[in-house]
N, CA, C, O and the ligand as a Tripos MOL2 file, in Angstrom:
@<TRIPOS>MOLECULE
protein
  305   303    77     0     0
PROTEIN
NO_CHARGES

@<TRIPOS>ATOM
      1 N          -7.2940  -18.3330    1.5420 N.3       1 MET1
      2 CA         -6.2820  -17.2710    1.3780 C.3       1 MET1
      3 C          -5.6500  -16.9500    2.7330 C.2       1 MET1
      4 O          -6.3440  -16.8330    3.7430 O.2       1 MET1
      5 N          -4.3730  -16.8160    2.7360 N.am      2 ASN2
      6 CA         -3.6430  -16.5090    3.9760 C.3       2 ASN2
      7 C          -3.7470  -15.0260    4.2930 C.2       2 ASN2
      8 O          -3.2240  -14.1890    3.5570 O.2       2 ASN2
      9 N          -4.4270  -14.7000    5.3970 N.am      3 ARG3
     10 CA         -4.6380  -13.2840    5.7040 C.3       3 ARG3
     11 C          -3.3740  -12.6130    6.2240 C.2       3 ARG3
     12 O          -3.3150  -11.3870    6.3200 O.2       3 ARG3
     13 N          -2.3690  -13.4030    6.5590 N.am      4 ASN4
     14 CA         -1.1140  -12.8160    7.0380 C.3       4 ASN4
     15 C          -0.0710  -12.6590    5.9370 C.2       4 ASN4
     16 O           1.0760  -12.3010    6.2040 O.2       4 ASN4
     17 N          -0.4710  -12.9270    4.7140 N.am      5 ARG5
     18 CA          0.5150  -12.8160    3.6450 C.3       5 ARG5
     19 C           0.8060  -11.3440    3.3360 C.2       5 ARG5
     20 O           0.0350  -10.4540    3.6960 O.2       5 ARG5
     21 N           1.9190  -11.1120    2.6700 N.am      6 ILE6
     22 CA          2.3160   -9.7680    2.2870 C.3       6 ILE6
     23 C           1.8300   -9.4890    0.8700 C.2       6 ILE6
     24 O           2.1020  -10.2550   -0.0550 O.2       6 ILE6
     25 N           1.1160   -8.3970    0.7150 N.am      7 VAL7
     26 CA          0.5570   -8.0350   -0.5910 C.3       7 VAL7
     27 C           1.5410   -7.1430   -1.3440 C.2       7 VAL7
     28 O           2.0220   -6.1420   -0.8110 O.2       7 VAL7
     29 N           1.8300   -7.5100   -2.5680 N.am      8 THR8
     30 CA          2.6960   -6.6930   -3.4290 C.3       8 THR8
     31 C           2.0650   -6.6290   -4.8230 C.2       8 THR8
     32 O           1.1250   -7.3700   -5.1080 O.2       8 THR8
     33 N           2.5760   -5.7500   -5.6920 N.am      9 PRO9
     34 CA          2.0530   -5.7160   -7.0730 C.3       9 PRO9
     35 C           2.2830   -7.0230   -7.8190 C.2       9 PRO9
     36 O           1.6940   -7.2500   -8.8760 O.2       9 PRO9
     37 N           3.1460   -7.8880   -7.2680 N.am     10 TYR10
     38 CA          3.4530   -9.1380   -7.9640 C.3      10 TYR10
     39 C           2.5840  -10.2880   -7.4740 C.2      10 TYR10
     40 O           2.3500  -11.2530   -8.2020 O.2      10 TYR10
     41 N           2.1050  -10.1790   -6.2300 N.am     11 THR11
     42 CA          1.1640  -11.1870   -5.7510 C.3      11 THR11
     43 C          -0.2650  -10.8040   -6.0990 C.2      11 THR11
     44 O          -1.1000  -11.6760   -6.3390 O.2      11 THR11
     45 N          -0.5530   -9.5090   -6.1290 N.am     12 ASP12
     46 CA         -1.9170   -9.0150   -6.3180 C.3      12 ASP12
     47 C          -1.9240   -7.8450   -7.3040 C.2      12 ASP12
     48 O          -2.2030   -6.7110   -6.9150 O.2      12 ASP12
     49 N          -1.6200   -8.1120   -8.5700 N.am     13 PRO13
     50 CA         -1.5020   -6.9950   -9.5260 C.3      13 PRO13
     51 C          -2.7870   -6.1960   -9.6770 C.2      13 PRO13
     52 O          -2.7400   -5.0190  -10.0370 O.2      13 PRO13
     53 N          -3.9280   -6.8080   -9.4100 N.am     14 ASP14
     54 CA         -5.1800   -6.0750   -9.6040 C.3      14 ASP14
     55 C          -5.4670   -5.0910   -8.4760 C.2      14 ASP14
     56 O          -6.4260   -4.3240   -8.5580 O.2      14 ASP14
     57 N          -4.6540   -5.1010   -7.4310 N.am     15 ARG15
     58 CA         -4.8800   -4.1900   -6.3080 C.3      15 ARG15
     59 C          -4.0020   -2.9470   -6.3890 C.2      15 ARG15
     60 O          -4.0400   -2.0980   -5.4990 O.2      15 ARG15
     61 N          -3.2280   -2.8420   -7.4330 N.am     16 PHE16
     62 CA         -2.3200   -1.7040   -7.5790 C.3      16 PHE16
     63 C          -2.5670   -1.0110   -8.9050 C.2      16 PHE16
     64 O          -2.7080   -1.6610   -9.9420 O.2      16 PHE16
     65 N          -2.6200    0.3100   -8.8650 N.am     17 THR17
     66 CA         -2.6530    1.0570  -10.1150 C.3      17 THR17
     67 C          -1.2300    1.1370  -10.6670 C.2      17 THR17
     68 O          -0.2650    0.7710   -9.9940 O.2      17 THR17
     69 N          -1.1230    1.6150  -11.8880 N.am     18 THR18
     70 CA          0.2040    1.7910  -12.4880 C.3      18 THR18
     71 C           1.0650    2.7040  -11.6250 C.2      18 THR18
     72 O           2.2480    2.4400  -11.4150 O.2      18 THR18
     73 N           0.4590    3.7870  -11.1250 N.am     19 GLU19
     74 CA          1.2100    4.7320  -10.2980 C.3      19 GLU19
     75 C           1.6440    4.0880   -8.9910 C.2      19 GLU19
     76 O           2.7670    4.2990   -8.5340 O.2      19 GLU19
     77 N           0.7640    3.3080   -8.3940 N.am     20 GLU20
     78 CA          1.1020    2.6480   -7.1250 C.3      20 GLU20
     79 C           2.2120    1.6220   -7.3070 C.2      20 GLU20
     80 O           3.1050    1.5010   -6.4690 O.2      20 GLU20
     81 N           2.1450    0.8890   -8.4050 N.am     21 LYS21
     82 CA          3.1990   -0.0970   -8.6630 C.3      21 LYS21
     83 C           4.5390    0.6100   -8.8790 C.2      21 LYS21
     84 O           5.5750    0.1380   -8.4100 O.2      21 LYS21
     85 N           4.5170    1.7320   -9.5840 N.am     22 ALA22
     86 CA          5.7560    2.4790   -9.8140 C.3      22 ALA22
     87 C           6.3430    2.9410   -8.4820 C.2      22 ALA22
     88 O           7.5560    2.8710   -8.2840 O.2      22 ALA22
     89 N           5.4930    3.4120   -7.5670 N.am     23 ALA23
     90 CA          5.9710    3.8380   -6.2530 C.3      23 ALA23
     91 C           6.5330    2.6430   -5.4890 C.2      23 ALA23
     92 O           7.5840    2.7410   -4.8560 O.2      23 ALA23
     93 N           5.8310    1.5230   -5.5530 N.am     24 PHE24
     94 CA          6.3020    0.3170   -4.8730 C.3      24 PHE24
     95 C           7.6770   -0.0710   -5.4010 C.2      24 PHE24
     96 O           8.5860   -0.3570   -4.6220 O.2      24 PHE24
     97 N           7.8270   -0.0800   -6.7070 N.am     25 ASP25
     98 CA          9.0990   -0.4860   -7.3120 C.3      25 ASP25
     99 C          10.2240    0.4790   -6.9530 C.2      25 ASP25
    100 O          11.3910    0.0920   -6.9080 O.2      25 ASP25
    101 N           9.8680    1.7360   -6.6980 N.am     26 ALA26
    102 CA         10.8730    2.7290   -6.3140 C.3      26 ALA26
    103 C          11.1760    2.6760   -4.8200 C.2      26 ALA26
    104 O          12.0180    3.4280   -4.3290 O.2      26 ALA26
    105 N          10.4880    1.7870   -4.0930 N.am     27 GLY27
    106 CA         10.7290    1.6590   -2.6620 C.3      27 GLY27
    107 C          10.0210    2.7120   -1.8490 C.2      27 GLY27
    108 O          10.4630    3.0610   -0.7540 O.2      27 GLY27
    109 N           8.9030    3.2310   -2.3870 N.am     28 ASN28
    110 CA          8.1590    4.2680   -1.6820 C.3      28 ASN28
    111 C           6.7690    3.7830   -1.3090 C.2      28 ASN28
    112 O           6.1890    2.9230   -1.9710 O.2      28 ASN28
    113 N           6.2520    4.3560   -0.2340 N.am     29 CYS29
    114 CA          4.9010    4.0410    0.2350 C.3      29 CYS29
    115 C           3.8870    4.5150   -0.8000 C.2      29 CYS29
    116 O           3.9370    5.6640   -1.2390 O.2      29 CYS29
    117 N           2.9720    3.6360   -1.1880 N.am     30 CYS30
    118 CA          1.9740    4.0050   -2.1930 C.3      30 CYS30
    119 C           0.6150    4.2370   -1.5670 C.2      30 CYS30
    120 O          -0.4010    4.2390   -2.2620 O.2      30 CYS30
    121 N           0.5890    4.4340   -0.2410 N.am     31 CYS31
    122 CA         -0.6880    4.6770    0.4220 C.3      31 CYS31
    123 C          -1.2950    5.9770   -0.1060 C.2      31 CYS31
    124 O          -0.6170    7.0020   -0.1790 O.2      31 CYS31
    125 N          -2.5720    5.9270   -0.4700 N.am     32 ASP32
    126 CA         -3.2490    7.1010   -1.0040 C.3      32 ASP32
    127 C          -3.6320    8.0260    0.1460 C.2      32 ASP32
    128 O          -4.4020    7.6410    1.0260 O.2      32 ASP32
    129 N          -3.1050    9.2280    0.1400 N.am     33 GLU33
    130 CA         -3.3220   10.1450    1.2530 C.3      33 GLU33
    131 C          -4.4300   11.1480    0.9860 C.2      33 GLU33
    132 O          -5.1080   11.5900    1.9130 O.2      33 GLU33
    133 N          -4.6120   11.4990   -0.2480 N.am     34 GLY34
    134 CA         -5.5630   12.5660   -0.5410 C.3      34 GLY34
    135 C          -6.9090   12.0310   -0.9820 C.2      34 GLY34
    136 O          -7.0430   10.8410   -1.2650 O.2      34 GLY34
    137 N          -7.8930   12.8840   -1.0420 N.am     35 ASP35
    138 CA         -9.1380   12.4500   -1.6660 C.3      35 ASP35
    139 C          -8.9700   12.6300   -3.1720 C.2      35 ASP35
    140 O          -8.2050   13.4690   -3.6480 O.2      35 ASP35
    141 N          -9.7050   11.8190   -3.8830 N.am     36 SER36
    142 CA         -9.5430   11.8370   -5.3330 C.3      36 SER36
    143 C         -10.7440   12.5020   -5.9950 C.2      36 SER36
    144 O         -11.0090   12.2960   -7.1800 O.2      36 SER36
    145 N         -11.4670   13.3040   -5.2120 N.am     37 ASP37
    146 CA        -12.6830   13.9140   -5.7390 C.3      37 ASP37
    147 C         -12.4050   14.8440   -6.9100 C.2      37 ASP37
    148 O         -13.2560   15.0360   -7.7780 O.2      37 ASP37
    149 N         -11.2370   15.4060   -6.9290 N.am     38 TRP38
    150 CA        -10.9260   16.3890   -7.9610 C.3      38 TRP38
    151 C         -10.0000   15.8140   -9.0120 C.2      38 TRP38
    152 O          -9.3600   16.5510   -9.7610 O.2      38 TRP38
    153 N          -9.9320   14.4950   -9.0620 N.am     39 GLY39
    154 CA         -9.1380   13.8700  -10.0970 C.3      39 GLY39
    155 C          -7.6500   13.9180   -9.8330 C.2      39 GLY39
    156 O          -6.8460   13.6770  -10.7330 O.2      39 GLY39
    157 N          -7.2780   14.2300   -8.5930 N.am     40 GLN40
    158 CA         -5.8580   14.2310   -8.2860 C.3      40 GLN40
    159 C          -5.3450   12.7990   -8.3220 C.2      40 GLN40
    160 O          -5.9820   11.8920   -7.7860 O.2      40 GLN40
    161 N          -4.2190   12.6020   -8.9390 N.am     41 ARG41
    162 CA         -3.6830   11.2620   -9.0600 C.3      41 ARG41
    163 C          -2.4350   11.0860   -8.2000 C.2      41 ARG41
    164 O          -2.1210    9.9800   -7.7580 O.2      41 ARG41
    165 N          -1.7410   12.1730   -7.9750 N.am     42 ASP42
    166 CA         -0.4530   12.0460   -7.2830 C.3      42 ASP42
    167 C          -0.5930   12.4320   -5.8200 C.2      42 ASP42
    168 O          -0.0430   13.4400   -5.3750 O.2      42 ASP42
    169 N          -1.3260   11.6310   -5.0860 N.am     43 THR43
    170 CA         -1.5620   11.9270   -3.6800 C.3      43 THR43
    171 C          -0.9850   10.8320   -2.7960 C.2      43 THR43
    172 O          -1.4290   10.6420   -1.6640 O.2      43 THR43
    173 N          -0.0140   10.1250   -3.3070 N.am     44 MET44
    174 CA          0.5540    9.0380   -2.5190 C.3      44 MET44
    175 C           1.5250    9.5780   -1.4700 C.2      44 MET44
    176 O           2.0790   10.6690   -1.6010 O.2      44 MET44
    177 N           1.7060    8.7760   -0.4320 N.am     45 CYS45
    178 CA          2.5620    9.1520    0.6930 C.3      45 CYS45
    179 C           4.0210    9.3150    0.2610 C.2      45 CYS45
    180 O           4.6490   10.3400    0.5280 O.2      45 CYS45
    181 N           4.5480    8.2920   -0.4070 N.am     46 ARG46
    182 CA          5.9000    8.3090   -0.9900 C.3      46 ARG46
    183 C           7.0300    8.3320    0.0370 C.2      46 ARG46
    184 O           8.1780    8.5850   -0.3290 O.2      46 ARG46
    185 N           6.7390    8.0810    1.2840 N.am     47 LYS47
    186 CA          7.8400    7.8860    2.2350 C.3      47 LYS47
    187 C           8.4840    6.5290    1.9530 C.2      47 LYS47
    188 O           7.8620    5.6740    1.3210 O.2      47 LYS47
    189 N           9.7090    6.3210    2.4070 N.am     48 PRO48
    190 CA         10.3610    5.0340    2.1270 C.3      48 PRO48
    191 C           9.5540    3.8630    2.6840 C.2      48 PRO48
    192 O           9.0650    3.9120    3.8120 O.2      48 PRO48
    193 N           9.4230    2.8250    1.8860 N.am     49 SER49
    194 CA          8.7030    1.6360    2.3310 C.3      49 SER49
    195 C           9.4350    0.9830    3.4840 C.2      49 SER49
    196 O          10.6650    0.9660    3.5370 O.2      49 SER49
    197 N           8.6440    0.4400    4.4150 N.am     50 LYS50
    198 CA          9.2310   -0.3700    5.4690 C.3      50 LYS50
    199 C           9.5270   -1.7430    4.8950 C.2      50 LYS50
    200 O           8.6960   -2.3120    4.1870 O.2      50 LYS50
    201 N          10.6830   -2.2720    5.1880 N.am     51 ARG51
    202 CA         11.0490   -3.5810    4.6550 C.3      51 ARG51
    203 C          10.0420   -4.6330    5.1200 C.2      51 ARG51
    204 O           9.7860   -4.7860    6.3140 O.2      51 ARG51
    205 N           9.4830   -5.3480    4.1570 N.am     52 GLY52
    206 CA          8.5710   -6.4350    4.4680 C.3      52 GLY52
    207 C           7.1490   -6.0180    4.7620 C.2      52 GLY52
    208 O           6.3100   -6.8550    5.0960 O.2      52 GLY52
    209 N           6.8640   -4.7120    4.6410 N.am     53 ALA53
    210 CA          5.5050   -4.2500    4.9290 C.3      53 ALA53
    211 C           4.5760   -4.6190    3.7800 C.2      53 ALA53
    212 O           4.9520   -4.5300    2.6110 O.2      53 ALA53
    213 N           3.3580   -5.0360    4.1240 N.am     54 SER54
    214 CA          2.3790   -5.3300    3.1030 C.3      54 SER54
    215 C           2.0580   -4.0610    2.3250 C.2      54 SER54
    216 O           2.0460   -2.9710    2.8960 O.2      54 SER54
    217 N           1.8020   -4.1920    1.0520 N.am     55 PHE55
    218 CA          1.5000   -3.0850    0.1390 C.3      55 PHE55
    219 C           2.6980   -2.1410   -0.0400 C.2      55 PHE55
    220 O           2.5670   -1.1100   -0.6990 O.2      55 PHE55
    221 N           3.8550   -2.4740    0.5310 N.am     56 GLY56
    222 CA          4.9940   -1.5770    0.4170 C.3      56 GLY56
    223 C           4.8230   -0.2920    1.1960 C.2      56 GLY56
    224 O           5.4280    0.7290    0.8670 O.2      56 GLY56
    225 N           3.9940   -0.3420    2.2350 N.am     57 TYR57
    226 CA          3.7410    0.8690    3.0110 C.3      57 TYR57
    227 C           4.9400    1.2600    3.8670 C.2      57 TYR57
    228 O           5.7940    0.4320    4.1870 O.2      57 TYR57
    229 N           4.9840    2.5370    4.2300 N.am     58 CYS58
    230 CA          5.9490    3.0150    5.2140 C.3      58 CYS58
    231 C           5.5070    2.5330    6.6000 C.2      58 CYS58
    232 O           4.4160    1.9810    6.7460 O.2      58 CYS58
    233 N           6.3340    2.7350    7.5950 N.am     59 GLY59
    234 CA          6.0140    2.2650    8.9370 C.3      59 GLY59
    235 C           4.7090    2.8470    9.4640 C.2      59 GLY59
    236 O           3.9150    2.1430   10.0890 O.2      59 GLY59
    237 N           4.4890    4.1370    9.2110 N.am     60 ASP60
    238 CA          3.2720    4.7820    9.7150 C.3      60 ASP60
    239 C           2.0170    4.1850    9.0960 C.2      60 ASP60
    240 O           1.0490    3.8920    9.7980 O.2      60 ASP60
    241 N           2.0380    4.0060    7.7790 N.am     61 HIS61
    242 CA          0.8390    3.4950    7.1210 C.3      61 HIS61
    243 C           0.6620    2.0060    7.3510 C.2      61 HIS61
    244 O          -0.4650    1.5100    7.3630 O.2      61 HIS61
    245 N           1.7710    1.2800    7.5360 N.am     62 GLU62
    246 CA          1.6240   -0.1300    7.8820 C.3      62 GLU62
    247 C           0.9150   -0.2460    9.2320 C.2      62 GLU62
    248 O           0.0120   -1.0660    9.4010 O.2      62 GLU62
    249 N           1.3350    0.5870   10.1940 N.am     63 ARG63
    250 CA          0.7180    0.5450   11.5110 C.3      63 ARG63
    251 C          -0.7750    0.8720   11.4080 C.2      63 ARG63
    252 O          -1.6080    0.2120   12.0280 O.2      63 ARG63
    253 N          -1.1010    1.9050   10.6120 N.am     64 ALA64
    254 CA         -2.5060    2.2880   10.4430 C.3      64 ALA64
    255 C          -3.3000    1.1600    9.7890 C.2      64 ALA64
    256 O          -4.4340    0.8800   10.1780 O.2      64 ALA64
    257 N          -2.6940    0.5180    8.7970 N.am     65 LEU65
    258 CA         -3.3690   -0.5930    8.1260 C.3      65 LEU65
    259 C          -3.6520   -1.7250    9.1060 C.2      65 LEU65
    260 O          -4.7500   -2.2800    9.1320 O.2      65 LEU65
    261 N          -2.6460   -2.0590    9.9120 N.am     66 LEU66
    262 CA         -2.7600   -3.2300   10.7710 C.3      66 LEU66
    263 C          -3.6840   -3.0150   11.9560 C.2      66 LEU66
    264 O          -4.0590   -3.9730   12.6320 O.2      66 LEU66
    265 N          -4.0590   -1.7530   12.2160 N.am     67 GLU67
    266 CA         -5.0190   -1.5220   13.2880 C.3      67 GLU67
    267 C          -6.3550   -2.1680   12.9840 C.2      67 GLU67
    268 O          -7.0270   -2.6720   13.8840 O.2      67 GLU67
    269 N          -6.7400   -2.1550   11.7240 N.am     68 ASN68
    270 CA         -8.0680   -2.6470   11.3550 C.3      68 ASN68
    271 C          -8.0590   -3.7620   10.3260 C.2      68 ASN68
    272 O          -9.1080   -4.3130    9.9910 O.2      68 ASN68
    273 N          -6.8850   -4.0950    9.8260 N.am     69 HIS69
    274 CA         -6.8040   -5.0950    8.7650 C.3      69 HIS69
    275 C          -5.6840   -6.0830    9.0430 C.2      69 HIS69
    276 O          -4.7270   -5.7910    9.7610 O.2      69 HIS69
    277 N          -5.8320   -7.2540    8.4550 N.am     70 TRP70
    278 CA         -4.7370   -8.2070    8.4100 C.3      70 TRP70
    279 C          -3.7520   -7.7500    7.3350 C.2      70 TRP70
    280 O          -4.1140   -6.9880    6.4380 O.2      70 TRP70
    281 N          -2.5090   -8.2180    7.4280 N.am     71 PRO71
    282 CA         -1.5460   -7.8030    6.3950 C.3      71 PRO71
    283 C          -2.0420   -8.0740    4.9780 C.2      71 PRO71
    284 O          -1.7010   -7.3360    4.0540 O.2      71 PRO71
    285 N          -2.8400   -9.1180    4.7970 N.am     72 GLY72
    286 CA         -3.3570   -9.4270    3.4770 C.3      72 GLY72
    287 C          -4.4400   -8.4860    2.9910 C.2      72 GLY72
    288 O          -4.8850   -8.5980    1.8490 O.2      72 GLY72
    289 N          -4.8830   -7.5390    3.8510 N.am     73 GLY73
    290 CA         -5.8300   -6.5150    3.4310 C.3      73 GLY73
    291 C          -7.2620   -6.7900    3.8360 C.2      73 GLY73
    292 O          -8.1260   -5.9400    3.6170 O.2      73 GLY73
    293 N          -7.5500   -7.9520    4.4210 N.am     74 SER74
    294 CA         -8.9230   -8.2260    4.8210 C.3      74 SER74
    295 C          -9.1840   -7.6180    6.1970 C.2      74 SER74
    296 O          -8.2820   -7.5850    7.0340 O.2      74 SER74
    297 N         -10.4120   -7.1330    6.4440 N.am     75 PRO75
    298 CA        -10.7140   -6.5320    7.7550 C.3      75 PRO75
    299 C         -10.5570   -7.5320    8.8850 C.2      75 PRO75
    300 O         -10.8590   -8.7150    8.7220 O.2      75 PRO75
    301 N         -10.0930   -7.0660   10.0140 N.am     76 ARG76
    302 CA         -9.9720   -7.9400   11.1640 C.3      76 ARG76
    303 C         -11.3280   -8.2110   11.7890 C.2      76 ARG76
    304 O         -11.4170   -8.9370   12.7800 O.2      76 ARG76
    305 ZN          3.0520    5.9790    4.0010 Zn       77 ZN77
@<TRIPOS>BOND
     1     1     2 1
     2     2     3 1
     3     3     4 2
     4     3     5 am
     5     5     6 1
     6     6     7 1
     7     7     8 2
     8     7     9 am
     9     9    10 1
    10    10    11 1
    11    11    12 2
    12    11    13 am
    13    13    14 1
    14    14    15 1
    15    15    16 2
    16    15    17 am
    17    17    18 1
    18    18    19 1
    19    19    20 2
    20    19    21 am
    21    21    22 1
    22    22    23 1
    23    23    24 2
    24    23    25 am
    25    25    26 1
    26    26    27 1
    27    27    28 2
    28    27    29 am
    29    29    30 1
    30    30    31 1
    31    31    32 2
    32    31    33 am
    33    33    34 1
    34    34    35 1
    35    35    36 2
    36    35    37 am
    37    37    38 1
    38    38    39 1
    39    39    40 2
    40    39    41 am
    41    41    42 1
    42    42    43 1
    43    43    44 2
    44    43    45 am
    45    45    46 1
    46    46    47 1
    47    47    48 2
    48    47    49 am
    49    49    50 1
    50    50    51 1
    51    51    52 2
    52    51    53 am
    53    53    54 1
    54    54    55 1
    55    55    56 2
    56    55    57 am
    57    57    58 1
    58    58    59 1
    59    59    60 2
    60    59    61 am
    61    61    62 1
    62    62    63 1
    63    63    64 2
    64    63    65 am
    65    65    66 1
    66    66    67 1
    67    67    68 2
    68    67    69 am
    69    69    70 1
    70    70    71 1
    71    71    72 2
    72    71    73 am
    73    73    74 1
    74    74    75 1
    75    75    76 2
    76    75    77 am
    77    77    78 1
    78    78    79 1
    79    79    80 2
    80    79    81 am
    81    81    82 1
    82    82    83 1
    83    83    84 2
    84    83    85 am
    85    85    86 1
    86    86    87 1
    87    87    88 2
    88    87    89 am
    89    89    90 1
    90    90    91 1
    91    91    92 2
    92    91    93 am
    93    93    94 1
    94    94    95 1
    95    95    96 2
    96    95    97 am
    97    97    98 1
    98    98    99 1
    99    99   100 2
   100    99   101 am
   101   101   102 1
   102   102   103 1
   103   103   104 2
   104   103   105 am
   105   105   106 1
   106   106   107 1
   107   107   108 2
   108   107   109 am
   109   109   110 1
   110   110   111 1
   111   111   112 2
   112   111   113 am
   113   113   114 1
   114   114   115 1
   115   115   116 2
   116   115   117 am
   117   117   118 1
   118   118   119 1
   119   119   120 2
   120   119   121 am
   121   121   122 1
   122   122   123 1
   123   123   124 2
   124   123   125 am
   125   125   126 1
   126   126   127 1
   127   127   128 2
   128   127   129 am
   129   129   130 1
   130   130   131 1
   131   131   132 2
   132   131   133 am
   133   133   134 1
   134   134   135 1
   135   135   136 2
   136   135   137 am
   137   137   138 1
   138   138   139 1
   139   139   140 2
   140   139   141 am
   141   141   142 1
   142   142   143 1
   143   143   144 2
   144   143   145 am
   145   145   146 1
   146   146   147 1
   147   147   148 2
   148   147   149 am
   149   149   150 1
   150   150   151 1
   151   151   152 2
   152   151   153 am
   153   153   154 1
   154   154   155 1
   155   155   156 2
   156   155   157 am
   157   157   158 1
   158   158   159 1
   159   159   160 2
   160   159   161 am
   161   161   162 1
   162   162   163 1
   163   163   164 2
   164   163   165 am
   165   165   166 1
   166   166   167 1
   167   167   168 2
   168   167   169 am
   169   169   170 1
   170   170   171 1
   171   171   172 2
   172   171   173 am
   173   173   174 1
   174   174   175 1
   175   175   176 2
   176   175   177 am
   177   177   178 1
   178   178   179 1
   179   179   180 2
   180   179   181 am
   181   181   182 1
   182   182   183 1
   183   183   184 2
   184   183   185 am
   185   185   186 1
   186   186   187 1
   187   187   188 2
   188   187   189 am
   189   189   190 1
   190   190   191 1
   191   191   192 2
   192   191   193 am
   193   193   194 1
   194   194   195 1
   195   195   196 2
   196   195   197 am
   197   197   198 1
   198   198   199 1
   199   199   200 2
   200   199   201 am
   201   201   202 1
   202   202   203 1
   203   203   204 2
   204   203   205 am
   205   205   206 1
   206   206   207 1
   207   207   208 2
   208   207   209 am
   209   209   210 1
   210   210   211 1
   211   211   212 2
   212   211   213 am
   213   213   214 1
   214   214   215 1
   215   215   216 2
   216   215   217 am
   217   217   218 1
   218   218   219 1
   219   219   220 2
   220   219   221 am
   221   221   222 1
   222   222   223 1
   223   223   224 2
   224   223   225 am
   225   225   226 1
   226   226   227 1
   227   227   228 2
   228   227   229 am
   229   229   230 1
   230   230   231 1
   231   231   232 2
   232   231   233 am
   233   233   234 1
   234   234   235 1
   235   235   236 2
   236   235   237 am
   237   237   238 1
   238   238   239 1
   239   239   240 2
   240   239   241 am
   241   241   242 1
   242   242   243 1
   243   243   244 2
   244   243   245 am
   245   245   246 1
   246   246   247 1
   247   247   248 2
   248   247   249 am
   249   249   250 1
   250   250   251 1
   251   251   252 2
   252   251   253 am
   253   253   254 1
   254   254   255 1
   255   255   256 2
   256   255   257 am
   257   257   258 1
   258   258   259 1
   259   259   260 2
   260   259   261 am
   261   261   262 1
   262   262   263 1
   263   263   264 2
   264   263   265 am
   265   265   266 1
   266   266   267 1
   267   267   268 2
   268   267   269 am
   269   269   270 1
   270   270   271 1
   271   271   272 2
   272   271   273 am
   273   273   274 1
   274   274   275 1
   275   275   276 2
   276   275   277 am
   277   277   278 1
   278   278   279 1
   279   279   280 2
   280   279   281 am
   281   281   282 1
   282   282   283 1
   283   283   284 2
   284   283   285 am
   285   285   286 1
   286   286   287 1
   287   287   288 2
   288   287   289 am
   289   289   290 1
   290   290   291 1
   291   291   292 2
   292   291   293 am
   293   293   294 1
   294   294   295 1
   295   295   296 2
   296   295   297 am
   297   297   298 1
   298   298   299 1
   299   299   300 2
   300   299   301 am
   301   301   302 1
   302   302   303 1
   303   303   304 2
@<TRIPOS>SUBSTRUCTURE
     1 MET1         2 RESIDUE 1 A MET
     2 ASN2         6 RESIDUE 1 A ASN
     3 ARG3        10 RESIDUE 1 A ARG
     4 ASN4        14 RESIDUE 1 A ASN
     5 ARG5        18 RESIDUE 1 A ARG
     6 ILE6        22 RESIDUE 1 A ILE
     7 VAL7        26 RESIDUE 1 A VAL
     8 THR8        30 RESIDUE 1 A THR
     9 PRO9        34 RESIDUE 1 A PRO
    10 TYR10       38 RESIDUE 1 A TYR
    11 THR11       42 RESIDUE 1 A THR
    12 ASP12       46 RESIDUE 1 A ASP
    13 PRO13       50 RESIDUE 1 A PRO
    14 ASP14       54 RESIDUE 1 A ASP
    15 ARG15       58 RESIDUE 1 A ARG
    16 PHE16       62 RESIDUE 1 A PHE
    17 THR17       66 RESIDUE 1 A THR
    18 THR18       70 RESIDUE 1 A THR
    19 GLU19       74 RESIDUE 1 A GLU
    20 GLU20       78 RESIDUE 1 A GLU
    21 LYS21       82 RESIDUE 1 A LYS
    22 ALA22       86 RESIDUE 1 A ALA
    23 ALA23       90 RESIDUE 1 A ALA
    24 PHE24       94 RESIDUE 1 A PHE
    25 ASP25       98 RESIDUE 1 A ASP
    26 ALA26      102 RESIDUE 1 A ALA
    27 GLY27      106 RESIDUE 1 A GLY
    28 ASN28      110 RESIDUE 1 A ASN
    29 CYS29      114 RESIDUE 1 A CYS
    30 CYS30      118 RESIDUE 1 A CYS
    31 CYS31      122 RESIDUE 1 A CYS
    32 ASP32      126 RESIDUE 1 A ASP
    33 GLU33      130 RESIDUE 1 A GLU
    34 GLY34      134 RESIDUE 1 A GLY
    35 ASP35      138 RESIDUE 1 A ASP
    36 SER36      142 RESIDUE 1 A SER
    37 ASP37      146 RESIDUE 1 A ASP
    38 TRP38      150 RESIDUE 1 A TRP
    39 GLY39      154 RESIDUE 1 A GLY
    40 GLN40      158 RESIDUE 1 A GLN
    41 ARG41      162 RESIDUE 1 A ARG
    42 ASP42      166 RESIDUE 1 A ASP
    43 THR43      170 RESIDUE 1 A THR
    44 MET44      174 RESIDUE 1 A MET
    45 CYS45      178 RESIDUE 1 A CYS
    46 ARG46      182 RESIDUE 1 A ARG
    47 LYS47      186 RESIDUE 1 A LYS
    48 PRO48      190 RESIDUE 1 A PRO
    49 SER49      194 RESIDUE 1 A SER
    50 LYS50      198 RESIDUE 1 A LYS
    51 ARG51      202 RESIDUE 1 A ARG
    52 GLY52      206 RESIDUE 1 A GLY
    53 ALA53      210 RESIDUE 1 A ALA
    54 SER54      214 RESIDUE 1 A SER
    55 PHE55      218 RESIDUE 1 A PHE
    56 GLY56      222 RESIDUE 1 A GLY
    57 TYR57      226 RESIDUE 1 A TYR
    58 CYS58      230 RESIDUE 1 A CYS
    59 GLY59      234 RESIDUE 1 A GLY
    60 ASP60      238 RESIDUE 1 A ASP
    61 HIS61      242 RESIDUE 1 A HIS
    62 GLU62      246 RESIDUE 1 A GLU
    63 ARG63      250 RESIDUE 1 A ARG
    64 ALA64      254 RESIDUE 1 A ALA
    65 LEU65      258 RESIDUE 1 A LEU
    66 LEU66      262 RESIDUE 1 A LEU
    67 GLU67      266 RESIDUE 1 A GLU
    68 ASN68      270 RESIDUE 1 A ASN
    69 HIS69      274 RESIDUE 1 A HIS
    70 TRP70      278 RESIDUE 1 A TRP
    71 PRO71      282 RESIDUE 1 A PRO
    72 GLY72      286 RESIDUE 1 A GLY
    73 GLY73      290 RESIDUE 1 A GLY
    74 SER74      294 RESIDUE 1 A SER
    75 PRO75      298 RESIDUE 1 A PRO
    76 ARG76      302 RESIDUE 1 A ARG
    77 ZN77       305 GROUP 0 **** ****
């Protein structure tokens, strides 16, 4: 598997929930910001996606992801 590939709901459908895919399709960051301990579902970032960012993340979350992970999502 290419660790530098870009992950999307179309390459990796099992890595996205329905809500995350909807955010991705709307061009919004689907990074989960909140804890889900209380069953909150709508805790996504929703800032505009950075063009070409893996997971459709915004620039901030792409940078955070890439600090510890390859674009494909595997730990560095
Ligand atoms: Zn974000």
